[in-house]
C-alpha positions as CSV (number, residue, x, y, z in Angstrom):
1,M,59.6,3.6,38.8
2,I,57.2,0.6,39.4
3,V,59.2,-1.4,37.1
4,D,62.4,-0.6,38.7
5,G,60.9,-1.6,42.1
6,I,59.9,-4.9,40.7
7,K,63.2,-5.6,39.2
8,E,65.0,-4.7,42.5
9,Q,62.7,-6.9,44.5
10,N,63.4,-9.7,42.2
11,K,67.1,-9.2,42.4
12,N,67.2,-8.7,46.1
13,Y,65.1,-11.8,47.1
14,T,65.4,-14.3,44.2
15,L,68.2,-16.2,42.4
16,F,68.4,-16.1,38.6
17,P,69.8,-18.9,36.5
18,Y,72.7,-18.8,34.1
19,T,74.4,-15.7,35.5
20,Q,76.3,-14.3,38.5
21,Q,73.7,-12.8,40.5
22,R,75.3,-9.4,40.5
23,Y,74.9,-9.2,36.9
24,A,71.3,-10.2,36.7
25,D,69.2,-7.7,34.8
26,P,65.8,-9.4,34.1
27,D,63.1,-8.0,31.9
28,I,59.9,-7.6,33.5
29,Y,56.6,-9.0,31.9
30,E,53.0,-8.9,33.3
31,R,50.6,-10.7,31.0
32,G,50.3,-12.9,27.9
33,E,47.8,-13.5,25.2
34,G,48.0,-16.0,22.4
35,I,51.5,-15.9,21.0
36,Y,52.3,-12.6,22.5
37,I,53.7,-11.4,25.9
38,Y,53.5,-7.9,27.2
39,D,55.9,-5.9,29.4
40,T,54.9,-3.5,32.1
41,D,54.8,-0.6,29.6
42,G,52.3,-2.6,27.5
43,K,54.7,-3.2,24.7
44,R,53.8,-6.4,22.9
45,Y,56.2,-9.1,21.9
46,M,55.8,-12.3,19.7
47,D,57.2,-14.9,21.8
48,L,59.6,-16.8,19.2
49,A,60.8,-19.1,21.8
50,S,57.6,-20.1,23.4
51,Q,59.5,-19.0,26.6
52,Y,61.6,-22.1,27.2
53,V,59.9,-24.0,24.2
54,N,57.2,-25.0,26.5
55,V,54.1,-22.7,26.0
56,N,52.9,-24.7,23.0
57,I,49.3,-23.5,23.0
58,G,50.1,-20.0,23.8
59,F,49.0,-17.6,26.7
60,G,45.5,-17.2,28.2
61,N,43.9,-20.4,27.2
62,E,40.6,-20.3,29.2
63,E,39.8,-23.8,28.6
64,V,42.9,-24.9,30.4
65,I,42.7,-22.2,33.0
66,Q,39.1,-23.2,33.9
67,A,39.8,-26.9,34.0
68,A,42.7,-26.4,36.5
69,A,40.6,-24.0,38.6
70,K,37.6,-26.4,38.9
71,Q,40.0,-29.2,39.8
72,M,41.7,-27.0,42.4
73,K,38.2,-26.4,44.0
74,R,37.3,-30.0,43.8
75,L,40.3,-31.7,45.0
76,H,43.6,-29.8,44.9
77,Y,45.9,-32.6,46.1
78,C,46.0,-36.3,46.7
79,K,48.9,-38.5,47.7
80,P,50.4,-40.4,44.9
81,V,49.9,-43.9,46.5
82,D,46.2,-43.3,46.2
83,G,44.1,-42.6,42.9
84,T,42.0,-39.9,41.3
85,D,39.8,-39.9,38.4
86,I,41.8,-37.2,36.5
87,R,45.0,-39.2,37.0
88,G,43.5,-42.1,35.3
89,K,41.7,-40.1,32.6
90,L,44.9,-38.2,31.6
91,C,47.2,-41.4,31.5
92,E,44.6,-43.4,29.6
93,K,44.1,-40.5,27.0
94,I,48.0,-40.3,26.5
95,I,48.5,-44.1,26.2
96,T,45.5,-44.9,24.1
97,E,45.2,-41.9,21.9
98,I,48.7,-40.3,21.2
99,A,51.5,-42.3,22.6
100,P,53.7,-44.7,20.5
101,S,51.7,-48.0,20.2
102,N,54.2,-50.1,22.5
103,M,53.7,-47.8,25.5
104,K,51.7,-49.2,28.4
105,K,52.0,-47.1,31.6
106,I,53.0,-43.6,32.9
107,F,54.6,-42.2,35.9
108,L,53.8,-38.5,36.3
109,T,56.4,-36.1,37.8
110,L,56.5,-32.3,38.0
111,G,58.9,-31.5,35.3
112,G,61.5,-32.8,32.7
113,S,64.4,-33.0,35.0
114,D,62.7,-35.3,37.5
115,A,61.1,-37.2,34.8
116,N,64.6,-38.0,33.4
117,D,65.9,-38.9,36.9
118,S,62.9,-41.2,37.4
119,A,63.7,-42.8,33.9
120,V,67.2,-43.7,34.9
121,R,65.9,-45.3,38.3
122,I,63.4,-47.3,36.5
123,A,66.0,-48.5,33.9
124,K,68.4,-49.6,36.7
125,A,65.7,-51.3,38.6
126,V,64.3,-53.4,35.6
127,T,67.8,-54.4,34.2
128,G,69.7,-54.7,37.4
129,K,72.5,-52.8,35.6
130,R,74.1,-49.5,36.6
131,K,75.5,-47.4,33.7
132,I,73.7,-45.0,31.6
133,L,74.9,-43.9,28.2
134,S,74.2,-40.4,26.7
135,Q,75.4,-38.2,24.0
136,C,78.1,-35.5,24.0
137,H,76.4,-32.1,23.3
138,S,73.2,-33.1,25.0
139,Y,71.0,-31.6,27.7
140,H,68.7,-33.5,30.0
141,G,67.9,-31.2,33.0
142,A,69.1,-29.4,36.1
143,T,68.7,-32.0,39.0
144,I,71.8,-33.7,39.9
145,G,70.9,-37.0,38.2
146,A,69.8,-35.2,34.9
147,A,72.8,-33.0,35.1
148,N,75.0,-36.1,35.0
149,L,73.1,-37.2,31.9
150,C,73.9,-33.9,30.2
151,G,76.8,-33.9,27.8
152,D,77.3,-30.1,27.6
153,H,79.8,-27.8,28.9
154,E,77.8,-27.4,32.2
155,R,79.4,-30.8,33.2
156,I,82.8,-29.3,33.0
157,H,81.8,-26.1,35.1
158,E,80.1,-28.2,37.8
159,K,82.6,-31.0,38.0
160,L,80.1,-33.7,37.5
161,E,82.0,-37.0,37.3
162,H,79.7,-39.9,38.2
163,P,81.2,-43.1,36.9
164,D,77.8,-44.6,36.0
165,Y,77.1,-41.9,33.5
166,V,79.1,-42.4,30.3
167,H,79.1,-40.0,27.3
168,F,79.7,-41.0,23.6
169,V,79.9,-39.2,20.3
170,G,76.6,-39.3,18.6
171,Y,74.6,-37.4,16.0
172,N,74.8,-34.3,18.1
173,S,78.3,-34.0,17.3
174,K,77.7,-31.3,14.6
175,N,81.2,-30.9,13.3
176,L,81.9,-34.4,12.2
177,E,79.5,-34.8,9.3
178,K,81.6,-32.6,6.9
179,Y,84.3,-35.2,6.8
180,F,81.9,-37.9,5.3
181,E,80.7,-38.3,1.6
182,D,77.1,-39.0,2.6
183,K,74.8,-39.6,5.6
184,E,75.0,-43.3,5.3
185,K,78.8,-43.5,5.9
186,Y,78.4,-40.9,8.6
187,C,75.6,-42.9,10.4
188,D,77.6,-46.1,10.1
189,F,80.6,-44.5,11.6
190,L,78.7,-43.2,14.5
191,L,77.0,-46.5,15.2
192,E,80.4,-48.1,15.1
193,L,81.6,-45.6,17.9
194,L,78.6,-46.4,19.9
195,E,78.9,-50.2,19.6
196,D,82.7,-49.6,20.6
197,T,81.6,-47.7,23.6
198,I,79.0,-50.4,24.7
199,L,81.9,-53.1,24.4
200,L,84.5,-51.1,26.2
201,E,82.2,-50.2,29.2
202,G,80.9,-53.8,29.4
203,V,77.7,-55.0,28.0
204,G,76.7,-56.5,31.4
205,T,76.9,-53.0,33.0
206,I,74.8,-50.8,30.8
207,A,71.2,-50.4,31.7
208,A,70.1,-47.9,28.8
209,V,71.1,-45.4,26.2
210,F,69.5,-42.0,26.7
211,F,68.9,-39.6,23.8
212,E,67.2,-36.3,23.2
213,T,65.2,-37.4,20.2
214,I,66.2,-33.9,18.7
215,S,68.3,-31.7,20.6
216,L,67.8,-27.9,21.4
217,G,71.5,-27.4,21.7
218,N,72.1,-27.4,17.9
219,I,68.8,-28.5,16.6
220,V,70.5,-31.3,14.6
221,V,67.7,-33.7,13.1
222,P,69.2,-37.2,13.1
223,A,68.9,-39.4,10.0
224,K,66.5,-42.3,10.2
225,R,69.2,-44.7,9.5
226,Y,71.0,-43.6,12.6
227,Y,68.1,-44.5,15.1
228,E,67.3,-47.6,13.2
229,G,71.0,-48.6,13.9
230,V,70.7,-47.6,17.6
231,R,67.4,-49.6,18.1
232,K,69.2,-52.7,16.6
233,L,72.2,-52.3,19.0
234,C,70.0,-52.0,21.9
235,D,68.2,-55.1,21.0
236,K,71.5,-57.0,20.2
237,Y,73.0,-56.3,23.6
238,G,69.9,-56.2,25.8
239,I,70.0,-52.5,26.5
240,L,67.0,-50.2,26.9
241,L,66.4,-47.3,24.6
242,I,65.2,-44.1,26.2
243,F,64.0,-41.0,24.5
244,D,63.9,-37.7,26.0
245,E,61.0,-36.0,24.5
246,V,60.7,-33.2,27.2
247,L,61.3,-30.5,24.5
248,V,60.1,-32.1,21.3
249,G,57.0,-34.0,22.6
250,F,53.4,-32.9,22.3
251,G,53.5,-31.5,18.9
252,R,56.5,-29.3,18.6
253,T,57.9,-31.1,15.5
254,G,54.7,-31.5,13.8
255,K,54.0,-35.0,15.1
256,W,52.7,-35.8,18.8
257,F,56.3,-37.2,19.5
258,A,59.5,-36.7,17.5
259,C,60.2,-40.4,17.3
260,E,57.1,-40.8,14.9
261,H,59.3,-39.2,12.3
262,Y,61.6,-42.3,12.4
263,G,59.1,-45.0,13.3
264,I,61.4,-46.0,16.1
265,W,59.7,-46.7,19.5
266,P,61.8,-46.6,22.6
267,D,61.5,-48.8,25.7
268,I,61.1,-45.7,27.9
269,M,60.1,-42.1,26.9
270,T,60.1,-39.0,29.0
271,F,58.0,-35.8,28.5
272,A,57.0,-32.5,30.3
273,K,56.7,-28.9,28.8
274,G,54.1,-29.2,26.1
275,V,51.8,-31.6,28.0
276,T,50.2,-28.8,29.8
277,S,51.7,-25.8,27.8
278,S,53.1,-25.0,31.3
279,Y,49.9,-23.8,32.7
280,M,50.7,-26.2,35.5
281,P,54.0,-28.0,36.2
282,L,53.8,-31.6,34.8
283,G,56.3,-34.2,33.5
284,G,56.2,-37.9,33.0
285,V,57.8,-41.3,32.2
286,M,56.1,-43.6,29.8
287,V,57.2,-47.3,29.8
288,S,56.6,-49.9,27.2
289,E,54.5,-53.0,27.9
290,A,57.7,-55.1,28.3
291,V,59.0,-52.7,30.8
292,A,55.7,-52.5,32.6
293,D,55.4,-56.2,32.9
294,K,58.8,-56.3,34.6
295,L,57.6,-53.7,37.1
296,E,54.7,-56.1,37.9
297,R,57.3,-58.2,39.7
298,I,59.6,-56.0,41.4
299,P,59.0,-53.0,43.8
300,F,58.6,-49.6,42.3
301,R,60.6,-47.3,44.6
302,V,60.3,-44.0,42.7
303,A,58.1,-41.5,44.5
304,L,57.7,-37.7,44.5
305,T,55.1,-35.9,46.8
306,G,53.9,-34.0,43.7
307,S,53.6,-37.1,41.7
308,F,50.1,-37.2,39.6
309,H,49.3,-33.9,41.1
310,P,45.5,-33.5,40.4
311,V,45.4,-29.8,39.3
312,S,48.5,-30.6,36.9
313,C,46.6,-33.5,35.5
314,A,43.4,-31.6,34.9
315,A,45.5,-28.8,33.0
316,G,47.1,-31.6,30.9
317,Y,44.0,-33.4,30.1
318,A,42.4,-30.0,29.0
319,A,45.4,-29.0,27.0
320,I,45.5,-32.2,25.0
321,N,41.7,-32.0,24.4
322,Y,42.2,-28.5,23.1
323,M,45.2,-29.7,20.9
324,Q,43.1,-32.5,19.4
325,R,39.9,-30.6,18.7
326,E,41.8,-27.5,17.4
327,R,44.4,-29.7,15.3
328,V,47.2,-27.9,16.9
329,V,49.9,-30.6,15.9
330,E,48.7,-30.5,12.2
331,N,49.1,-26.7,12.3
332,A,52.5,-27.1,13.8
333,E,53.5,-29.4,10.8
334,K,51.9,-27.0,8.1
335,V,53.2,-23.8,9.6
336,G,56.4,-25.3,10.4
337,A,57.0,-26.3,6.8
338,Y,56.1,-22.7,5.7
339,L,58.5,-21.3,8.2
340,K,61.3,-23.5,6.9
341,K,60.5,-22.5,3.3
342,Q,60.4,-18.8,4.1
343,L,63.8,-18.9,6.0
344,K,65.5,-20.8,3.2
345,E,64.0,-18.4,0.5
346,K,64.6,-15.1,2.3
347,I,67.1,-15.6,4.9
348,L,69.6,-18.3,3.8
349,P,70.8,-16.3,0.9
350,S,72.5,-13.8,3.2
351,A,76.3,-14.1,3.3
352,Y,75.9,-14.0,7.1
353,V,73.8,-17.1,7.3
354,E,75.4,-20.5,7.2
355,E,72.5,-22.9,7.6
356,I,68.8,-23.4,8.5
357,R,68.2,-26.3,10.8
358,G,65.1,-27.8,12.2
359,I,61.8,-29.6,12.0
360,G,58.2,-28.4,12.5
361,L,58.0,-25.3,14.8
362,L,61.6,-25.8,16.0
363,Q,63.9,-24.0,13.7
364,S,67.3,-22.1,14.1
365,V,69.4,-19.7,11.8
366,L,73.1,-20.3,12.2
367,F,75.3,-17.3,11.4
368,A,78.5,-17.3,9.4
369,G,81.2,-14.9,8.7
370,E,81.7,-12.0,10.9
371,M,78.3,-12.7,12.5
372,N,79.5,-16.2,13.6
373,C,80.1,-15.0,17.1
374,R,78.2,-15.6,20.4
375,S,78.1,-11.9,21.1
376,A,76.9,-10.8,17.7
377,A,74.2,-13.5,17.8
378,S,73.0,-12.1,21.1
379,A,73.1,-8.6,19.8
380,F,70.8,-9.7,16.9
381,C,68.4,-10.9,19.5
382,D,68.4,-7.4,20.9
383,L,67.6,-6.0,17.5
384,L,64.7,-8.4,17.2
385,K,63.4,-7.3,20.5
386,E,63.3,-3.7,19.2
387,K,61.1,-4.8,16.5
388,G,58.8,-6.8,18.8
389,Y,60.2,-10.4,18.9
390,I,61.8,-12.3,22.0
391,T,64.0,-15.3,21.7
392,W,67.5,-16.3,22.6
393,A,70.8,-17.2,20.9
394,D,72.4,-20.5,21.5
395,H,76.0,-19.8,20.7
396,T,75.8,-18.6,17.0
397,A,72.3,-19.7,16.3
398,I,69.0,-17.8,16.7
399,L,66.2,-20.0,18.1
400,I,62.8,-19.8,16.3
401,A,60.1,-21.9,18.1
402,P,57.0,-20.0,18.4
403,P,53.8,-21.4,20.0
404,L,52.2,-24.1,17.9
405,I,49.0,-21.9,17.3
406,T,51.1,-19.5,15.3
407,T,49.6,-18.7,11.8
408,E,51.4,-18.4,8.3
409,E,50.6,-14.7,8.3
410,Q,52.4,-14.1,11.6
411,I,55.4,-16.2,10.5
412,G,55.4,-14.1,7.2
413,Q,55.6,-10.9,9.0
414,F,58.3,-12.2,11.2
415,V,60.6,-13.4,8.5
416,N,60.3,-10.1,6.6
417,D,61.4,-8.2,9.8
418,F,64.2,-10.7,10.3
419,R,65.3,-10.1,6.7
420,D,65.1,-6.4,7.1
421,I,67.5,-6.5,10.2
422,L,70.0,-8.6,8.2
423,L,70.0,-6.2,5.2
424,K,70.7,-3.3,7.5
425,L,73.6,-5.2,9.2
426,E,75.0,-6.1,5.8
427,S,76.2,-2.7,5.6
428,K,79.8,-2.2,4.7
429,A,80.5,0.0,7.7
430,Y,78.9,-2.4,10.2
431,I,80.8,-5.6,8.7
432,E,84.1,-3.7,8.7
433,K,83.8,-2.9,12.4
434,L,83.0,-6.6,13.2
435,K,85.9,-7.8,11.3
436,R,88.1,-6.0,14.0
437,Y,86.3,-7.6,17.0
438,P,88.2,-10.4,18.9
439,R,86.6,-13.7,17.7
440,E,86.7,-15.4,21.1
441,A,83.4,-15.7,23.0
442,S,83.2,-12.7,25.3
443,Y,80.7,-13.1,27.9
444,G,78.9,-9.7,28.7
445,A,80.0,-8.0,25.4
446,E,76.8,-8.6,23.6
447,A,75.7,-4.9,23.6
448,F,79.0,-3.8,21.8
449,Y,77.9,-5.8,18.7
450,A,74.6,-3.8,18.3
451,L,74.6,-1.3,15.3
452,S,73.1,1.3,17.5
453,Y,76.0,1.0,20.1
454,M,78.7,1.3,17.3
455,E,76.9,4.5,16.1
456,N,76.8,5.7,19.7
457,M,80.5,5.2,20.0
458,A,81.3,6.7,16.8
459,D,79.3,9.9,17.8
460,M,81.1,9.9,21.2
461,L,84.5,9.7,19.5
462,R,83.8,12.2,16.8
463,D,85.5,15.2,18.7
464,F,88.6,13.2,19.8
465,Q,91.6,12.1,17.8
466,N,94.1,10.6,20.4
467,V,92.4,8.1,22.7
468,L,93.6,6.3,25.8
469,V,92.0,2.9,26.7
470,L,92.3,1.7,30.3
471,G,92.7,-1.9,31.0
472,S,89.9,-2.0,33.6
473,A,87.8,-4.9,32.4
474,K,88.2,-8.4,31.1
475,I,90.9,-8.3,28.3
476,L,88.1,-9.3,25.7
477,I,86.0,-6.3,26.6
478,V,89.1,-4.0,26.5
479,K,90.0,-5.3,23.0
480,T,86.3,-5.0,21.9
481,V,86.4,-1.3,22.8
482,L,89.8,-1.0,21.3
483,A,88.2,-2.4,18.0
484,L,85.7,0.3,17.9
485,V,88.5,3.0,18.4
486,K,90.5,1.5,15.6
487,S,87.5,1.3,13.3
488,E,87.0,5.1,13.7
489,E,90.5,5.4,12.8
490,K,91.7,7.1,15.9
491,K,95.1,7.3,17.4
492,Y,95.2,5.2,20.6
493,G,97.1,4.1,23.6
494,L,96.6,1.5,26.4
495,Y,97.3,1.7,30.0
496,L,97.0,-1.8,31.8
497,N,98.8,-4.2,34.0
498,R,101.4,-6.7,33.1
499,E,99.0,-9.8,32.9
500,M,96.8,-7.9,30.4
501,Y,99.9,-6.6,28.5
502,G,100.7,-10.2,27.7
503,K,97.5,-10.7,25.8
504,L,97.9,-7.9,23.3
505,D,99.1,-8.4,19.8
506,E,102.5,-6.9,18.7
507,E,101.0,-3.7,17.4
508,E,98.9,-3.0,20.5
509,K,102.0,-3.6,22.7
510,K,104.0,-0.8,21.0
511,R,101.1,1.5,22.0
512,A,100.8,0.3,25.7
513,V,102.2,1.4,29.1
514,I,102.2,-1.1,31.9
515,F,101.4,0.0,35.6
516,D,102.7,-2.0,38.6
517,G,100.3,-4.4,40.5
518,Q,96.8,-5.5,39.4
519,R,94.8,-2.5,40.4
520,F,94.6,1.2,39.4
521,D,95.7,3.5,42.2
522,A,95.7,7.3,41.7
523,D,98.2,8.2,44.5
524,K,100.7,5.5,43.2
525,Q,100.3,6.1,39.6
526,S,99.9,10.0,39.3
527,S,103.5,10.6,38.4
528,Q,103.5,7.8,35.8
529,I,100.2,9.3,34.5
530,W,101.7,12.8,34.4
531,Q,104.5,11.6,32.2
532,I,102.3,9.5,29.9
533,Q,100.1,12.6,29.2
534,K,102.9,14.8,28.7
535,E,104.4,12.6,26.1
536,K,101.2,11.5,24.3
537,N,98.7,14.4,24.9
538,Y,95.6,12.2,24.9
539,D,92.3,14.0,24.5
540,C,89.9,11.5,26.2
541,V,90.2,8.4,28.3
542,L,87.8,5.4,27.7
543,I,87.1,3.0,30.7
544,P,85.6,-0.2,29.5
545,Y,84.0,-1.7,32.7
546,G,81.5,-4.6,33.4
547,R,80.6,-3.9,36.9
548,D,79.0,-1.2,39.1
549,G,80.0,0.4,42.4
550,Q,83.0,1.7,44.2
551,E,85.6,0.0,42.1
552,W,84.9,2.0,38.8
553,E,84.8,5.2,41.0
554,N,88.4,4.4,42.1
555,I,89.3,3.9,38.5
556,Y,87.9,7.3,37.6
557,E,90.0,8.8,40.3
558,V,93.0,7.7,38.0
559,T,91.5,9.4,34.9
560,K,91.0,12.7,36.8
561,V,94.7,12.9,36.9
562,F,94.8,13.1,33.1
563,G,92.7,16.2,33.3
564,I,90.7,15.3,30.1
565,P,87.1,14.0,29.4
566,A,86.6,10.5,30.5
567,F,84.0,7.8,29.5
568,L,82.9,4.9,31.5
569,I,81.9,2.1,28.8
570,R,79.5,-0.4,30.6
571,K,78.7,-3.8,29.4
572,D,75.1,-3.1,29.0
573,G,75.8,-0.3,26.3
574,A,75.5,2.7,28.5
575,I,78.2,5.3,28.2
576,I,78.8,7.6,31.1
577,H,80.5,10.9,30.3
578,F,82.7,12.6,32.9
579,N,84.0,16.0,32.0
580,Q,87.1,17.7,33.5
581,S,85.1,19.0,36.6
582,G,83.9,15.6,37.5
583,Q,80.4,15.9,36.5
584,K,78.6,13.1,34.8
585,R,75.8,12.4,32.4
586,E,74.5,9.2,30.7
587,R,74.5,9.2,27.0
588,E,71.5,7.5,25.5
């Protein structure tokens, strides 16, 4: 009850990202320790994603906590036009001890998005040019400036069309490499595309080219030849090179910064996430000595009230000290190599795994075959959670990016559990069911792909032979439920509107009856229902449905006319059984 109250309070008064608010269903956690996070029931989960790939040194680090608390008591805030000792100490440590050798100065922000926004403004200021180039299939943040940099599908949804942001096909375009004999030819092709883009847009208009050094979206690790070519193009045309290291900076790849793997130094570099391990919000923009020199002679107009926040600076300074003393980056390199080796030896041989991608403690498992589906990948994450691991699926890839303090022993246990789940899913019965599913991405259908859900549906249908499916949800959800019915070799029929009928295959159309209008209405359709039941003699009704409330109750009024058991199939995997008298019970 306490958990339900917390969840409802969150849903009632806060907005959740990446979802329609009516569908928000947050998990509730209450504490963390090391690489683990605990829910309100006390269940422990290994955090395979370091939350948003940001809790690099894990939870509950007393060294960082005490440093932040001490600074808060001493001086919790100072306006950014003035200075503090902790501001100077942190930036000096980053520049002189861990940053690329060409870096000179830092502007501190509160996160990655405003760091990338600030980098764009700096680039435009020092070059006097207006256009910024960034890759397709990239992500750079959530503010309006950073969102324009993004080259992912979110641009389409939000209609971001600023003419100064130009997107080009780069190394992130994961589907192109297969057309080339080797990486050298692939790199040369991509570099030609980039140069063509520069010339077409106009050399005199382009301030900078912006890259995620390694992208989270598909964890493609670019070849060294590619970044060497990019650096040459930028130098040739007088364009700044900016690396976004928000995700991969501060040890994630086994180096302090991912650009060290290439020996390529950018003119500007952004960071966030790992600098404090998110004990306090902090991000930043590093600029090279050449850029810093130009800023000596022009006004610097970028400002944030939270810039150089003293408490965040204290957390960052303590976090870096801890990472240096405990050799956390070296651990990420060693354990990351062990993780990659284990994944290749124990997971890659599965027929349902296409590829292992990544570097350091940033890895992903890409599914193949029937598992190569967004909903199946999400369902796999649910199975991992049952075993005590939390992460997420990006399209058809499972992210594996635990805190940088993770040990080889912990990785070994995880990989064995991952393999056990795969072996279970490789059962013939499960795969045969998956083969029947619609292959389109079906938002909200993840629960249907879980083995436990399939078993529950099979158990529910055991006593019935002739099933009617109502077209009361998105067509992909309806067809997913229908796939389960077919896999149990039941006779079936469909009752839906004309629009949904047009999306059926020819066999399904033969078994379908169309009702007039868009919505079910018991009064209008009772005579048609009576005739259907007289002819077909169905023995149960399935109501696939993705929403709660009065609308499904209206649909149930239609099913009562059939006078047979009805089952509401919810998107979260719950099945609600209504018997002929209208009583309901929820199946576990």
